C-alpha positions as CSV (number, residue, x, y, z in Angstrom):
1,X,33.9,-199.5,-103.6
2,X,33.4,-199.3,-107.4
3,X,36.3,-198.7,-109.7
4,X,36.9,-198.6,-113.4
5,X,39.9,-200.7,-114.1
6,X,42.1,-201.9,-116.9
7,X,42.7,-205.3,-115.1
8,X,41.7,-206.8,-111.9
9,X,42.4,-210.1,-110.0
10,X,39.3,-211.9,-109.3
11,X,41.2,-214.1,-106.8
12,X,42.4,-211.3,-104.9
13,X,41.2,-210.8,-101.2
14,X,41.2,-206.9,-101.5
15,X,38.8,-204.2,-102.9
16,X,37.4,-203.3,-105.4
17,X,34.6,-205.7,-105.2
18,X,32.6,-204.0,-108.0
19,X,34.3,-203.0,-111.2
20,X,33.3,-201.3,-114.6
21,X,35.2,-202.7,-117.6
22,X,34.8,-200.5,-120.7
23,X,34.5,-202.3,-124.1
24,X,38.1,-201.5,-124.8
25,X,39.4,-203.0,-121.5
26,X,40.4,-206.3,-123.3
27,X,42.5,-207.6,-120.5
28,X,39.6,-207.5,-118.2
29,X,37.2,-209.1,-120.5
30,X,39.8,-211.8,-121.4
31,X,40.1,-212.4,-117.7
32,X,36.5,-213.5,-117.4
33,X,35.9,-214.8,-121.1
34,X,37.2,-218.5,-120.5
35,X,36.9,-220.8,-117.6
36,X,39.5,-220.3,-114.9
37,X,40.5,-223.0,-112.6
38,X,39.5,-222.3,-109.1
39,X,37.0,-219.5,-110.3
40,X,33.2,-219.4,-110.9
41,X,32.0,-217.0,-113.6
42,X,28.3,-216.3,-113.9
43,X,27.1,-213.9,-116.7
44,X,23.9,-212.0,-116.3
45,X,22.0,-210.3,-119.3
46,X,21.1,-206.7,-118.7
47,X,18.4,-207.1,-121.4
48,X,16.6,-209.3,-118.9
49,X,16.9,-206.6,-116.1
50,X,14.7,-203.9,-117.7
51,X,12.8,-203.5,-114.5
52,X,13.3,-204.6,-110.7
53,X,11.5,-207.8,-111.1
54,X,13.5,-208.8,-114.0
55,X,16.7,-208.0,-112.1
56,X,15.8,-210.1,-109.3
57,X,14.7,-213.1,-111.5
58,X,18.1,-212.8,-113.5
59,X,20.1,-212.9,-110.4
60,X,18.1,-215.7,-108.7
61,X,18.3,-217.9,-111.8
62,X,21.9,-217.4,-112.7
63,X,23.2,-217.6,-109.1
64,X,20.8,-220.2,-108.1
65,X,19.4,-218.3,-105.1
66,X,17.2,-220.4,-102.8
67,X,13.5,-220.7,-103.2
68,X,12.9,-218.4,-100.3
69,X,14.6,-215.5,-102.0
70,X,12.4,-212.6,-101.1
71,X,12.5,-210.8,-104.4
72,X,13.6,-207.5,-102.8
73,X,16.8,-205.4,-102.6
74,X,17.7,-206.6,-99.1
75,X,17.1,-210.2,-99.9
76,X,19.4,-209.7,-102.9
77,X,22.2,-208.3,-100.7
78,X,21.7,-211.2,-98.3
79,X,21.8,-213.9,-101.1
80,X,24.9,-212.4,-102.7
81,X,26.5,-212.1,-99.3
82,X,25.9,-215.7,-98.4
83,X,25.8,-217.7,-101.7
84,X,23.8,-220.8,-101.0
85,X,24.3,-224.2,-102.4
86,X,27.3,-226.3,-103.5
87,X,27.3,-224.8,-107.2
88,X,30.3,-222.6,-106.3
89,X,32.3,-225.1,-104.2
90,X,33.6,-222.4,-102.0
91,X,35.5,-220.9,-105.0
92,X,35.5,-217.1,-105.7
93,X,32.5,-216.0,-107.7
94,X,32.6,-213.3,-110.5
95,X,29.2,-212.0,-111.5
96,X,29.5,-210.4,-114.9
97,X,26.6,-208.0,-116.0
98,X,26.8,-207.9,-119.7
99,X,26.1,-204.5,-121.4
100,X,25.4,-202.9,-117.9
101,X,25.1,-199.5,-119.7
102,X,21.5,-200.7,-120.4
103,X,20.7,-200.2,-116.8
104,X,22.0,-196.7,-116.4
105,X,18.6,-194.9,-117.2
106,X,16.7,-197.1,-115.0
107,X,15.2,-195.5,-111.9
108,X,16.8,-198.3,-109.7
109,X,20.3,-198.0,-111.1
110,X,21.8,-195.9,-108.2
111,X,20.3,-198.3,-105.5
112,X,21.4,-201.3,-107.4
113,X,25.0,-200.1,-107.6
114,X,25.1,-199.1,-103.9
115,X,23.7,-202.5,-102.9
116,X,26.1,-204.4,-105.1
117,X,28.9,-202.6,-103.2
118,X,27.3,-203.5,-99.8
119,X,27.1,-207.0,-100.9
120,X,30.5,-207.2,-102.1
121,X,31.8,-205.8,-98.8
122,X,29.7,-208.3,-96.8
123,X,30.6,-211.2,-98.8
124,X,34.3,-210.6,-98.7
125,X,34.7,-210.0,-95.1
126,X,36.8,-212.5,-93.4
127,X,33.9,-213.3,-91.1
128,X,31.7,-214.6,-94.0
129,X,30.9,-218.2,-93.4
130,X,30.4,-219.6,-96.9
131,X,34.0,-219.2,-98.0
132,X,33.2,-217.9,-101.5
133,X,34.5,-214.3,-102.4
134,X,32.4,-212.3,-104.6
135,X,33.3,-209.7,-107.3
136,X,30.8,-207.9,-109.8
137,X,32.0,-206.8,-113.1
138,X,29.8,-204.3,-114.9
139,X,30.6,-204.7,-118.6
140,X,30.1,-201.3,-120.3
141,X,30.0,-200.7,-123.9
142,X,29.7,-197.0,-124.1
143,X,32.6,-194.7,-123.1
144,X,30.5,-191.4,-122.5
145,X,27.0,-190.0,-122.1
146,X,24.9,-192.6,-120.8
147,X,27.7,-195.0,-119.7
148,X,28.0,-196.9,-116.5
149,X,31.2,-195.2,-115.5
150,X,29.6,-191.7,-116.0
151,X,26.7,-192.7,-113.9
152,X,28.7,-194.2,-111.1
153,X,30.9,-191.1,-111.1
154,X,27.9,-188.8,-110.2
């Protein structure tokens, strides 16, 4: 599920797993601005995700995917579902995609959003073994036209 929100609780065990925060949603941005005890925040730069290969590389680098990450959409979902390694310490993880509006016109955008939602659903199921919950925050600058929110509403 994807929602646009004014605030969200990254520690909550309920949906939405993927949220859009507009530039003016200061409360949401403040929640992920500073380190929070018990929470891991990783920031991804949309400018490095101008194509599919760049998107996979940015996720793999910032989330420390294992070396066998397959550089494909289903491998991305699998790695987000089962965050490997000790870097998160079984704490909730929030992935912040900065300036996500930059991705809206990309051919892969719709698939990317759908698979983020799938990964969030899978990662947050009570049966997930790694113990780390996952939220994805799409930081949007624009409020209309080519905005992330407008694209996701289609």
